[in-house]
BAZAMI-631897 format. One record per residue (C-alpha): x, y, z. Coordinates in nm, 4 decimals. Layout:
BEGIN
c1; c2; c3
X; Y; Z
...
***
This chain:
BEGIN
c1; c2; c3
5.9543; 1.4384; 7.0778
5.5952; 1.5040; 6.9620
5.3156; 1.6036; 7.1996
5.1731; 1.2520; 7.1869
5.5202; 1.1120; 7.2444
5.5692; 1.3315; 7.5526
5.2344; 1.2255; 7.6946
5.2535; 0.8510; 7.6326
5.6230; 0.7808; 7.5952
5.7803; 0.5793; 7.3191
5.5265; 0.4078; 7.0950
5.5180; 0.0293; 7.1397
5.4909; 0.0045; 6.7629
5.8626; 0.0474; 6.7107
5.9009; -0.3005; 6.8588
5.5837; -0.4280; 6.6951
5.7391; -0.3225; 6.3648
6.0616; -0.4997; 6.4559
5.8606; -0.8121; 6.5331
5.6743; -0.7910; 6.2014
6.0039; -0.7544; 6.0187
6.1230; -1.0768; 6.1805
5.7941; -1.2466; 6.0932
5.8377; -1.1442; 5.7296
6.1851; -1.2975; 5.7308
6.0267; -1.6244; 5.8442
5.7762; -1.6300; 5.5609
6.0323; -1.5386; 5.2959
6.2726; -1.8084; 5.4170
5.9800; -2.0519; 5.4086
5.9438; -1.9922; 5.0340
6.2940; -2.1322; 4.9886
6.1673; -2.4631; 5.1259
5.8786; -2.4585; 4.8794
6.1180; -2.3826; 4.5954
6.3374; -2.6743; 4.7045
6.0382; -2.9078; 4.6816
5.9512; -2.7804; 4.3339
6.3052; -2.8390; 4.2089
6.3424; -3.1713; 4.3852
6.6220; -3.0481; 4.6121
6.4892; -3.2322; 4.9143
6.8302; -3.2431; 5.0803
6.7962; -2.8694; 5.1492
6.4721; -2.8966; 5.3443
6.6078; -2.9843; 5.6871
6.8542; -2.6939; 5.6924
6.5984; -2.4440; 5.5611
6.3433; -2.5663; 5.8143
6.6005; -2.5218; 6.0916
6.6687; -2.1644; 5.9743
6.2986; -2.0828; 5.9767
6.2661; -2.2279; 6.3269
6.5539; -2.0084; 6.4420
6.3952; -1.6996; 6.2867
6.0645; -1.7892; 6.4527
6.2415; -1.8287; 6.7869
6.3963; -1.4836; 6.7463
6.0505; -1.3453; 6.6718
5.9270; -1.5087; 6.9934
6.2022; -1.3356; 7.1900
6.0942; -0.9983; 7.0510
5.7316; -1.0846; 7.1317
5.8166; -1.1744; 7.4907
6.0117; -0.8504; 7.5337
5.7172; -0.6487; 7.4022
5.4787; -0.8175; 7.6452
5.7114; -0.7491; 7.9363
5.7485; -0.3833; 7.8415
5.3736; -0.3400; 7.7997
5.3208; -0.4440; 8.1598
5.5407; -0.1544; 8.2727
5.3570; 0.1144; 8.0755
5.1093; 0.3427; 8.2505
4.9856; 0.5330; 7.9446
4.9724; 0.4375; 7.5788
4.7934; 0.5821; 7.2756
4.6495; 0.2364; 7.2074
4.4944; -0.0017; 7.4578
4.7249; -0.2836; 7.5690
4.4743; -0.5494; 7.4663
4.4685; -0.4145; 7.1102
4.8479; -0.4197; 7.0891
4.8573; -0.7743; 7.2249
4.5981; -0.8921; 6.9721
4.8013; -0.7450; 6.6865
5.1152; -0.9052; 6.8270
4.9415; -1.2423; 6.8594
4.8302; -1.2369; 6.4963
5.1793; -1.1476; 6.3813
5.3110; -1.4351; 6.5904
5.0661; -1.6705; 6.4183
5.2176; -1.5790; 6.0812
5.5645; -1.6850; 6.1963
5.4212; -2.0039; 6.3480
5.2511; -2.0881; 6.0188
5.5729; -2.0390; 5.8211
5.7473; -2.2765; 6.0610
5.4621; -2.5279; 6.0360
5.4788; -2.5306; 5.6554
5.8486; -2.6148; 5.6686
5.7950; -2.8900; 5.9249
5.5260; -3.0485; 5.7068
5.7549; -3.0400; 5.4036
6.0224; -3.2366; 5.5895
5.7867; -3.5254; 5.6705
5.7988; -3.6928; 5.3304
5.9238; -3.6215; 4.9792
5.6398; -3.4471; 4.8011
5.5899; -3.5400; 4.4330
5.5422; -3.2268; 4.2242
5.3675; -3.2846; 3.8873
5.4543; -3.0197; 3.6286
5.0923; -2.9131; 3.5721
5.0548; -2.8181; 3.9394
5.3476; -2.5775; 3.9473
5.1723; -2.2729; 3.7957
4.8745; -2.2729; 4.0325
5.0956; -2.3555; 4.3283
5.3302; -2.0685; 4.2438
5.0377; -1.8246; 4.2258
4.8985; -1.9584; 4.5531
5.2284; -1.9067; 4.7335
5.2780; -1.5595; 4.5837
4.9326; -1.4399; 4.6924
4.9819; -1.5639; 5.0486
5.3196; -1.3916; 5.0687
5.1724; -1.0780; 4.9120
4.9071; -1.0611; 5.1844
5.1767; -1.0853; 5.4534
5.3941; -0.8196; 5.2901
5.1034; -0.5749; 5.2617
5.0367; -0.6298; 5.6317
5.4006; -0.5491; 5.7005
5.3501; -0.2195; 5.5184
5.0432; -0.1479; 5.7321
5.2331; -0.2143; 6.0540
5.5186; 0.0068; 5.9360
5.2680; 0.2934; 5.9007
5.1430; 0.2696; 6.2576
5.3831; 0.5301; 6.4033
5.2674; 0.7833; 6.1459
4.9079; 0.6881; 6.2191
4.9547; 0.7557; 6.5902
5.1236; 1.0869; 6.5155
4.8275; 1.1898; 6.2974
4.5802; 1.1114; 6.5754
4.4412; 0.8098; 6.3881
4.2971; 1.0233; 6.1108
4.3736; 1.2011; 5.7868
4.5646; 1.0582; 5.4927
4.7494; 0.8004; 5.7051
4.4228; 0.6418; 5.8176
4.2905; 0.6380; 5.4614
4.6128; 0.4797; 5.3397
4.5823; 0.1992; 5.5936
4.2189; 0.1426; 5.5001
4.3263; 0.1106; 5.1369
4.6053; -0.1316; 5.2223
4.3634; -0.3395; 5.4294
4.1413; -0.3739; 5.1236
4.4471; -0.4906; 4.9295
4.5105; -0.7602; 5.1893
4.1482; -0.8752; 5.1682
4.1709; -0.8892; 4.7885
4.4930; -1.0921; 4.8003
4.3297; -1.3345; 5.0454
4.0252; -1.3676; 4.8184
4.2436; -1.4323; 4.5150
4.4408; -1.6897; 4.7125
4.1144; -1.8713; 4.7919
4.0217; -1.8813; 4.4231
4.3625; -2.0089; 4.3186
4.3554; -2.2663; 4.5975
4.0378; -2.4145; 4.4515
4.2059; -2.4506; 4.1116
4.5137; -2.5978; 4.2761
4.3074; -2.8514; 4.4673
4.1332; -2.9545; 4.1447
4.4734; -3.0235; 3.9895
4.5825; -3.2205; 4.2942
4.2667; -3.4329; 4.2797
4.3365; -3.5054; 3.9136
4.6527; -3.6781; 4.0351
4.4969; -3.8596; 4.3291
4.5552; -4.1991; 4.1656
4.9188; -4.1083; 4.0941
4.9913; -4.0246; 4.4567
5.0164; -4.2655; 4.7448
4.7685; -4.2115; 5.0279
5.0438; -4.0442; 5.2292
5.1476; -3.8158; 4.9414
4.7910; -3.7077; 4.8734
4.7333; -3.6389; 5.2430
5.0557; -3.4378; 5.2556
4.9496; -3.2220; 4.9595
4.6198; -3.1493; 5.1327
4.8020; -3.0578; 5.4528
5.0526; -2.8303; 5.2799
4.7823; -2.6303; 5.1019
4.5704; -2.6075; 5.4176
4.8545; -2.4847; 5.6374
4.9873; -2.2456; 5.3734
4.6442; -2.0870; 5.3283
4.6593; -1.9752; 5.6930
4.9097; -1.7051; 5.5936
4.6630; -1.5037; 5.3858
4.3778; -1.5753; 5.6274
4.5786; -1.4542; 5.9262
4.7067; -1.1541; 5.7315
4.3483; -1.0535; 5.6587
4.2607; -1.0903; 6.0279
4.5610; -0.8767; 6.1190
4.4588; -0.6016; 5.8776
4.1035; -0.6174; 6.0158
4.2400; -0.5887; 6.3700
4.4251; -0.2703; 6.2767
4.1083; -0.1337; 6.1131
3.9155; -0.2103; 6.4316
4.1756; -0.0113; 6.6228
4.1119; 0.2810; 6.3871
3.7370; 0.2563; 6.4382
3.7801; 0.2826; 6.8153
3.9649; 0.6154; 6.7890
***
């Protein structure tokens, strides 16, 4: 075990990483629900939504275990409050994936062909932001070992910029997507139009939360 490991014990980030892995599974499974809507396979939505809910529940179990273990620690290389904030943001990502699926099961969502390209880009950028965050979290052990400096810290700073860029691009694409949706406002029922607005709003939380998570990790670096 390293010197830091001997002093502080096992890093809590092994479990934080496990939690983030489960969160990523939630978001990737969520994309299957979006694909089902695009292809008109609405009969798949309930089962996919149930799978995402189960994955989110498993993530909650990991989260609860982490919180319980943190209470028993006397020394850690990172303040408990910082770990809990990171954990909370990760948890929000899983919650958002579950929320997207729940919204999609409310009503069959019409999917005009000219919306598909922008919507696909919007989804991809939100998922990209989450996946980059997963890479950041997976680097945290190495960051602790390096004393929160050196090449590991610079790598995380670079990845955080990538998350911010993905979130910015998602915002730009969302504007174009919303323009396309408004072009079809007379084709949709009031309920369908409202549902499109809700889906895009909830989905956008993924990239926004991912950016906040990356910023939280950067703040942790700045405190060291």
